[in-house]
C-alpha positions in Angstrom: -13.2 8.9 3.7 -15.0 6.9 1.1 -17.6 8.0 -1.4 -20.3 5.7 -2.8 -23.1 6.2 -5.2 -25.3 7.9 -2.7 -22.7 10.2 -1.3 -21.5 13.6 -2.5 -18.9 13.8 -5.1 -16.0 14.9 -3.0 -15.1 14.5 0.6 -13.7 17.5 2.3 -11.6 15.4 4.6 -8.3 13.8 3.7 -5.3 12.7 5.7 -5.4 14.0 9.3 -8.3 16.3 8.5 -6.6 18.1 5.6 -8.2 18.6 2.2 -7.8 15.5 0.1 -5.0 15.3 -2.4 -5.5 11.9 -3.9 -8.6 10.0 -5.1 -8.6 6.2 -5.5 -11.6 4.7 -7.4 -12.2 1.0 -6.9 -13.2 -0.8 -10.1 -12.7 -4.4 -8.9 -12.3 -5.5 -5.3 -12.3 -9.3 -5.5 -9.8 -12.0 -6.2 -12.1 -14.4 -8.1 -13.6 -16.8 -8.9 -16.1 -14.4 -10.5 -14.5 -12.5 -13.4 -16.7 -9.4 -13.2 -15.1 -8.0 -10.0 -11.4 -8.6 -9.9 -8.6 -6.3 -8.9 -8.5 -2.9 -10.6 -8.2 0.7 -9.4 -7.9 4.2 -10.8 -5.8 6.9 -9.0 -5.7 10.6 -9.7 -4.2 13.7 -8.2 -7.0 16.1 -7.3 -4.7 18.9 -8.3 -4.8 17.6 -11.9 -8.5 18.6 -12.1 -9.4 15.9 -14.6 -6.8 16.8 -17.1 -6.3 14.5 -20.0 -4.1 11.6 -19.0 -4.7 12.3 -15.3 -6.0 8.8 -14.3 -3.5 6.1 -13.4 -4.8 2.5 -13.6 -3.3 0.3 -10.9 -4.0 -3.3 -12.1 -6.8 -4.0 -14.5 -8.3 -7.3 -13.9 -11.6 -5.5 -14.3 -11.5 -2.2 -16.1 -13.9 -1.0 -18.8 -16.9 -3.0 -17.6 -17.0 -1.5 -14.1 -16.5 2.0 -15.4 -19.6 1.4 -17.6 -21.5 0.1 -14.6 -20.6 3.2 -12.5 -21.7 5.6 -15.3 -25.0 3.7 -15.7 -26.0 5.5 -12.5 -26.2 8.7 -14.5 -26.5 7.6 -18.2 -28.5 5.0 -20.0 -26.5 2.0 -21.2 -27.7 2.6 -24.8 -28.8 6.0 -26.0 -31.7 6.6 -28.3 -33.6 3.5 -27.3 -37.1 4.0 -25.7 -38.4 1.6 -23.2 -41.8 1.3 -21.5 -40.4 3.9 -19.1 -39.2 6.1 -22.0 -35.5 6.2 -21.3 -34.1 2.7 -21.1 -34.2 2.5 -17.4 -32.6 5.8 -16.7 -32.8 7.5 -13.3 -35.6 10.0 -12.7 -33.2 12.9 -12.8 -31.9 11.7 -16.2 -35.4 11.4 -17.6 -36.1 15.0 -16.7 -32.9 16.1 -18.3 -33.7 14.1 -21.5 -37.2 15.6 -21.5 -35.8 19.1 -21.4 -33.4 18.2 -24.1 -36.3 17.0 -26.3 -37.6 20.5 -26.6 -34.6 21.4 -28.7 -34.9 21.1 -32.5 -34.0 17.7 -33.8 -31.5 17.1 -36.7 -34.4 16.1 -38.9 -36.3 19.3 -38.3 -33.6 21.6 -39.8 -32.1 19.1 -42.2 -28.6 19.5 -40.7 -26.0 17.1 -39.4 -26.8 15.2 -36.2 -26.4 17.5 -33.3 -23.9 16.5 -30.6 -25.4 16.4 -27.1 -24.5 19.0 -24.6 -21.6 17.8 -22.4 -22.7 16.5 -19.0 -20.7 17.3 -15.9 -21.6 14.9 -13.1 -22.1 16.4 -9.6 -21.8 13.2 -7.6 -20.1 9.8 -7.7 -16.5 8.8 -8.4 -16.4 10.8 -11.7 -17.9 14.0 -10.3 -16.5 17.1 -12.1 -15.6 15.2 -15.2 -17.1 16.4 -18.5 -18.8 13.6 -20.5 -19.5 14.3 -24.2 -21.8 11.4 -24.9 -25.3 10.2 -24.1 -24.7 6.6 -23.1 -22.7 5.0 -20.3 -20.9 2.8 -22.8 -19.7 5.6 -25.0 -18.7 7.7 -22.0 -16.8 4.8 -20.4 -14.8 4.4 -23.6 -14.2 8.1 -23.6 -12.7 7.7 -20.1 -10.2 5.0 -20.9 -9.2 6.6 -24.3 -8.6 10.1 -23.0 -7.9 10.0 -19.3 -6.1 6.7 -18.7 -2.6 6.8 -20.2 -0.7 4.4 -17.9 -1.5 1.0 -16.5 0.6 0.1 -13.4 0.6 -3.7 -13.1 1.7 -5.4 -9.9 2.2 -8.9 -11.4 1.1 -10.8 -14.5 -1.7 -13.0 -13.1 -4.9 -12.9 -15.1 -7.0 -11.4 -12.3 -4.8 -8.3 -12.4 -4.3 -8.1 -16.1 -7.2 -9.7 -18.1 -9.3 -6.5 -18.4 -6.3 -4.6 -19.7 -5.5 -7.2 -22.3 -9.1 -7.4 -23.6 -9.6 -3.6 -23.5 -6.6 -3.1 -25.8 -9.0 -3.6 -28.7 -10.3 -0.1 -27.8 -6.9 1.6 -28.0 -6.8 1.9 -31.8 -8.4 5.4 -31.9 -6.0 7.0 -29.4 -3.4 9.5 -30.4 -0.6 7.7 -28.6 0.1 4.2 -27.2 -1.0 3.3 -23.7 1.9 2.6 -21.3 2.2 -0.6 -19.3 4.5 0.3 -16.4 5.8 -2.5 -14.2 9.0 -4.2 -12.9 11.0 -5.9 -15.7 9.9 -9.4 -14.7 6.2 -8.4 -15.2 6.9 -6.7 -18.5 8.7 -9.8 -19.8 5.9 -12.1 -18.7 3.3 -9.9 -20.5 5.4 -9.9 -23.6 6.1 -13.6 -23.7 2.8 -14.9 -22.5 0.1 -12.4 -23.5 1.3 -10.3 -26.5 2.7 -13.3 -28.3 0.3 -13.7 -31.2 -0.9 -16.9 -29.6 -2.8 -16.0 -26.4 -3.4 -12.5 -27.7 -2.2 -10.5 -30.7 1.0 -8.6 -30.2 -0.4 -5.1 -29.8 2.8 -3.8 -28.2 5.4 -1.6 -30.0 8.1 -4.3 -29.5 9.0 -7.3 -31.6 7.1 -6.1 -34.6 3.8 -5.5 -32.8 1.0 -3.2 -33.8 2.0 -0.4 -31.4 -1.1 0.1 -29.2 0.9 -0.5 -26.0 4.4 0.6 -25.0 6.3 -0.6 -22.0 7.9 1.3 -19.1 10.3 -0.8 -17.0 10.5 0.4 -13.4 13.5 0.0 -11.1 12.9 -1.8 -7.9 13.1 0.5 -4.9 12.9 3.5 -7.2 15.4 5.3 -9.5 17.9 7.1 -7.2 19.0 9.3 -10.1 15.5 10.8 -10.4 14.0 13.5 -8.1 15.3 15.0 -4.9 14.6 15.1 -1.2 11.5 13.0 -0.2 10.7 12.7 -3.9 14.0 11.0 -4.8 13.4 7.7 -6.6 9.9 8.4 -7.8 9.1 8.0 -11.5 6.4 10.1 -13.1 3.8 7.8 -14.6 0.8 10.0 -14.9 -0.2 13.7 -14.7 0.7 14.7 -11.2 1.6 11.2 -9.9 4.9 9.6 -9.2 5.6 5.9 -8.4 8.1 3.9 -6.4 8.0 0.1 -6.7 9.1 -2.6 -4.3 9.1 -6.4 -4.9 7.1 -8.5 -2.5 6.6 -12.3 -2.4 3.5 -14.1 -3.6 4.2 -17.7 -2.8 6.3 -20.1 -4.8 5.9 -21.9 -8.1 6.7 -25.5 -8.5 8.5 -25.5 -11.9 12.2 -25.6 -12.0 14.9 -24.8 -14.6 15.3 -25.3 -17.5 11.6 -25.3 -18.1 11.1 -22.2 -16.0 13.2 -19.2 -15.3 13.5 -18.1 -11.7 11.9 -14.7 -11.8 12.1 -14.1 -8.1 15.0 -16.2 -7.0 16.3 -15.8 -3.5 19.6 -14.7 -4.9 18.0 -11.5 -6.1 17.1 -10.4 -2.5 20.6 -8.8 -2.0 19.7 -6.1 -4.5 17.4 -4.6 -1.8 18.2 -6.0 1.6 21.3 -7.0 3.5 22.0 -10.7 4.1 19.6 -12.2 6.6 21.2 -13.3 9.9 18.1 -14.4 11.8 17.1 -10.9 12.7 15.7 -8.2 10.5 17.7 -5.0 10.5 16.1 -2.5 12.8 14.0 -4.9 14.8 14.7 -7.2 17.8 15.7 -10.8 17.3 12.4 -11.9 18.6 10.8 -10.6 15.4 13.0 -12.7 13.1 11.0 -15.0 10.9 12.4 -18.1 9.3 11.1 -21.1 7.5 12.4 -24.5 6.7 13.9 -25.1 3.3 13.1 -28.8 3.3 12.2 -30.1 -0.1 9.6 -32.3 1.4 7.6 -29.3 2.7 4.7 -27.8 0.8 4.8 -24.0 0.9 2.2 -21.4 0.2 1.9 -21.5 -3.5 -0.4 -20.0 -6.1 -1.1 -23.5 -7.6 -2.9 -26.6 -6.5 -2.1 -27.8 -2.9 0.6 -30.5 -2.8 0.3 -34.0 -1.4 3.1 -33.8 1.1 2.2 -32.4 4.5 3.5 -28.9 5.1 5.9 -28.3 7.9 4.0 -27.1 11.0 4.2 -23.3 11.6 4.6 -24.1 15.3 7.5 -26.5 14.8 11.1 -25.4 15.5 12.3 -23.4 12.6 15.3 -24.2 10.4 18.1 -21.8 9.4 16.9 -18.9 7.3 16.5 -19.4 3.6 18.8 -16.4 3.0 21.6 -18.3 4.5 20.8 -21.5 2.5 21.2 -22.5 -1.1 18.3 -21.7 -3.5 15.7 -24.5 -3.2 15.6 -26.2 -6.6 12.0 -27.3 -5.9 10.5 -23.9 -6.6 11.1 -20.2 -7.0 9.5 -17.2 -5.4 6.7 -15.6 -7.4 7.2 -11.8 -7.7 4.5 -9.3 -7.0 4.8 -5.5 -6.4 3.9 -2.9 -3.8 3.6 0.6 -5.3 3.9 3.9 -3.4 1.9 6.4 -5.4 2.7 10.0 -4.7 0.9 13.2 -5.5 3.7 15.5 -6.8 2.1 18.7 -5.5 1.1 17.8 -1.9 3.6 14.9 -1.5 0.7 12.9 -0.1 0.9 9.1 -0.8 -1.0 5.8 -0.9 0.5 2.3 -0.8 -1.1 -0.3 -3.1 -0.1 -3.9 -2.8 -0.4 -6.6 -5.3 -1.0 -10.1 -4.1 1.4 -10.8 -1.1 2.0 -13.5 1.4 3.1 -13.2 5.1 6.8 -12.7 5.8 6.4 -15.2 8.6 5.9 -18.2 6.2 7.6 -16.9 3.1 10.6 -18.4 1.5 11.7 -14.9 0.7 10.3 -12.4 3.3 10.4 -9.0 1.5 7.4 -7.1 2.9 9.5 -5.8 5.8 11.4 -3.5 3.4 8.0 -2.0 2.3 6.9 -1.5 5.9 10.2 0.3 6.6 9.7 2.7 3.8 6.0 3.2 4.8 6.9 3.8 8.4 9.1 6.8 7.5 6.3 8.3 5.5 3.7 7.7 8.2 6.0 9.4 10.8 6.3 12.4 8.5 2.5 12.5 7.9 2.7 11.7 4.2 1.1 8.2 3.8 -2.6 8.1 4.4 -3.9 4.8 3.0 -2.8 1.2 2.5 -4.5 -1.1 0.0 -3.6 -4.6 0.9 -5.2 -8.0 0.4 -6.8 -10.5 2.7 -7.9 -13.1 0.3 -9.3 -15.5 2.9 -10.7 -15.3 6.4 -9.0 -17.0 9.3 -10.6 -20.4 8.5 -8.0 -20.8 5.8 -5.0 -22.8 7.1 -1.5 -21.6 6.4 -0.8 -24.6 4.0 -3.7 -23.4 1.8 -3.0 -19.6 1.6 -1.3 -20.0 -1.8 0.8 -16.9 -1.4 -2.0 -14.7 0.2 -2.9 -13.1 3.5 -5.7 -13.7 5.9 -6.7 -11.5 9.0 -4.4 -13.2 11.5 -1.4 -12.7 9.3 -2.4 -9.2 8.2 -2.7 -8.0 11.7 0.7 -9.4 12.5 2.2 -7.6 9.4 0.6 -4.4 10.6 2.2 -4.9 14.0 5.5 -4.9 12.3 4.6 -1.6 10.6 3.4 -0.1 13.9 6.7 -1.1 15.5 8.7 0.6 12.7 6.5 3.7 12.8 7.3 4.1 16.5 11.0 3.8 15.7 10.7 6.4 12.9 8.8 8.8 15.1 11.4 8.4 17.8 14.2 9.2 15.3 12.2 12.2 14.1 12.0 13.5 17.7 15.7 13.0 18.2 16.5 14.8 15.0 14.4 17.8 15.8 15.7 17.9 19.4 19.3 17.8 18.1 18.7 20.6 15.6 17.2 22.7 18.3 20.1 22.1 20.7 22.6 22.9 17.9 20.9 26.2 17.2 20.9 27.0 20.9 24.6 26.2 21.2 25.4 28.5 18.2 23.5 31.5 19.7 25.1 31.2 23.2 28.6 29.9 22.4 30.4 32.1 24.9 28.2 31.2 27.8 28.5 27.5 26.9 32.3 27.8 26.8 32.5 29.4 30.2 30.2 26.8 31.6 32.2 24.0 30.1 35.5 25.4 31.7 33.9 25.6 35.1 32.4 22.2 34.8 35.9 20.7 33.9 37.4 22.3 37.0 34.8 20.7 39.2 35.2 17.3 37.6 39.0 17.6 38.1 38.5 18.3 41.8 36.2 15.4 42.3 38.6 13.1 40.5 41.4 13.9 42.8 39.2 13.4 45.9 38.0 10.0 44.8 41.2 8.6 43.4 41.7 6.4 46.4 38.5 4.5 45.6 39.5 3.5 42.1 40.8 0.1 43.2 37.5 -0.8 44.9 35.4 0.6 42.0 37.5 -1.0 39.3 35.5 -4.2 39.4 32.3 -2.2 39.0 31.1 -1.9 35.4 28.2 0.1 34.1 25.5 -1.7 32.2 25.0 -0.3 28.7 21.5 0.5 27.6 20.7 -1.8 24.8 16.9 -1.1 25.0 15.4 -0.4 21.6 13.2 2.6 22.3 9.8 2.9 20.7 9.1 6.3 19.2 6.4 8.3 20.8 3.1 7.6 19.1 1.1 10.3 17.4 1.9 13.0 15.0 4.2 15.7 16.5 3.5 19.4 15.9 6.2 21.4 14.3 5.7 23.9 17.1 6.6 21.5 19.8 9.3 23.1 22.0 12.7 21.6 22.8 11.8 21.5 26.5 8.6 19.5 25.9 10.4 17.2 23.6 13.1 16.5 26.1 10.5 15.8 28.8 8.6 13.5 26.6 11.7 11.6 25.6 12.8 11.2 29.2 9.4 9.8 30.2 9.4 7.5 27.2 12.9 6.2 27.9 11.9 5.3 31.5 8.9 3.4 30.2 11.0 1.7 27.5 13.4 0.3 30.0 10.6 -1.6 31.9 8.5 -2.6 28.9 8.8 -5.4 26.4 8.7 -3.7 22.9 9.0 -6.7 20.7 5.9 -7.5 18.6 4.9 -11.1 19.1 5.0 -13.7 16.3 1.9 -14.1 14.2 1.7 -17.6 15.7 0.0 -16.0 18.7 -3.7 -16.5 19.0 -4.1 -13.0 20.2 -1.3 -11.0 18.6 -0.2 -7.8 20.2 1.8 -4.9 18.7 4.5 -3.0 20.5 3.0 -1.4 23.6 3.8 2.1 22.4 0.8 3.9 23.8 0.8 1.9 27.0 4.6 2.6 27.5 4.2 6.3 26.9 1.4 6.5 29.4 3.2 4.4 31.9 6.1 6.8 31.6 4.0 9.9 32.3 3.8 11.0 28.7 0.1 11.5 28.8 -2.5 10.1 26.4 -0.6 8.9 23.4 -1.9 8.4 19.9 -1.7 4.8 18.5 1.0 4.4 15.9 -1.3 4.0 12.9 -3.9 6.6 13.9 -5.5 8.2 10.9 -4.3 5.5 8.5 -7.0 3.7 6.4 -6.3 0.0 5.7 -8.5 -0.9 2.6 -8.9 -4.6 2.2 -8.7 -5.9 -1.4 -8.6 -9.1 -3.4 -11.1 -11.0 -1.2 -12.0 -14.4 -2.7 -15.7 -15.2 -2.8 -16.6 -18.7 -1.8 -19.8 -18.5 -3.8 -21.6 -20.3 -1.0 -24.7 -19.6 1.0 -24.2 -17.6 4.2 -22.2 -14.5 5.0 -19.8 -13.2 2.4 -16.1 -13.7 3.1 -15.6 -9.9 3.1 -17.9 -9.7 6.1 -15.9 -12.3 8.0 -12.6 -10.7 7.1 -13.7 -7.3 8.3 -15.2 -8.6 11.5 -12.1 -10.6 12.3 -9.8 -7.6 11.7 -11.9 -5.4 13.9 -12.1 -8.0 16.6 -8.3 -8.2 16.7 -8.1 -4.4 16.9 -10.7 -4.4 19.7 -8.6 -6.9 21.7 -5.5 -4.8 21.2 -7.3 -1.7 22.3 -8.5 -3.4 25.4 -4.9 -4.0 26.3 -4.0 -0.4 25.6 -2.1 -1.5 22.5 -4.4 -0.7 19.6 -3.0 0.0 16.2 -5.3 2.9 15.7 -6.0 2.3 11.9 -9.4 2.2 10.3 -10.3 -1.0 8.4 -12.4 -0.8 5.3 -13.4 -3.4 2.7 -13.2 -2.2 -0.8 -16.2 -2.2 -3.1 -16.4 -1.7 -6.8 -17.7 1.8 -7.5 -16.5 3.4 -4.3 -14.0 6.3 -4.0 -11.4 6.8 -1.3 -9.8 10.2 -0.5 -6.4 10.9 1.0 
């Protein structure tokens, strides 16, 4: 559920109808070229109840300015300045409030010190429930970042994700402790070397003799296994009530080579997180394997200017996987990050991507590892929203994606997620069923033992009677079942009985044997995900819930063309919904809800 300027302060609906546990405020939704609306979010645990330091900034291309704009809905931009309307363009409600306040004695009347205004608690909007001590939007916006934002979680060091933070550091001088920039080590190093270097910007960090306004927290890729326990293992606390786990993703390639450039995201580093690539991703059929040529004459999706050489056709026969080849000296992979942000009280999570390219055309396909982690969380009902980019619409050719996604590739990536969700749900069914059978066996061990003895006697008799047929049957061999079974879609109630689980599994197995469960390549004009719902229905499992039902996909980082006609965001949303409609018509819908982020909106999970 989202919350805009005309909506109530708080939605009463979160993931799967529960009360919300997480709020995400969009400060910047674009990817340029306009600098006023570039990537930036605030995340908070609702259980924190607006405690000091409870807001986590995720990227900060736009930061202080959009907070000010949001607060201008309820406060004048400048206090104490009268206009022709009397209150500097304030809302009618604000004018009435100021009129009532004017009945109080002024500082000049009693000769005392200036009287501080009464704190204002907003009843609507993204900051509803937060107490503001000042009269103007500008002063209250500064109050927010000084007192409530302690940590900045940065996905990668490109300016459209970082510039607001860098410029806003000038406002950090009056805080009681340094702000924390939390990121993977490669991002921290880039910020130190290229931002806080006393050339591009003063060294306001607490390292290398800096001023000390900013300190660094270097996160471990994949989480820190020594921290936390259970489902919370690996999460690092970065804000009041919020933990984070970081995964590297790929954002195109850069064209510089050593020694002038260090390979921050070299292919050699992939082994830290994933097993060697052999043409098929672990846990998915060979048909889903995605490879790309390592030819030095090819032009890959890069964040820079398009090259002159023609890029290898996406439809051409693919060469051996890059993970089996030497590192291409013509470029290195640009690192970005996907963050799982977890509410420590409810264990509810959201997934927020930095810039990311499709695995299908990447030199180093790493998004699959993120989807595998996300699938487990969706199967357990923990992950409610995914913030992911679609920088362009489908008119953008693959050669000019520059390390980004568009709708046809995003829908293919979500197919992969849906496939893995089905697997995770199937594993969950098996685990619950096995535990139930184990408990039943423990309670009736004597009966089971007697039954086993009788069964063995019957088998021995049948064996003696059919021994003469062994020669004839020796040539006969049973065909092993190598089918990869989709998990049953939909959330499973914890009250589901063992009998019903077994019946559902049996029906689903029968459907699986006759259905093709491999998601098609994103090359397809009409991509289709694993037919989980259709397979379950065909097997007699009843009406099944799509694999991503209840999940909100919030589209971010859309690049405005600044041309006449429809905005790119309208095209992107329409294309994504068209794909989903086509899939639903085939009984294979993903089930997720697509939304396009807007600055000033809130999203609840």
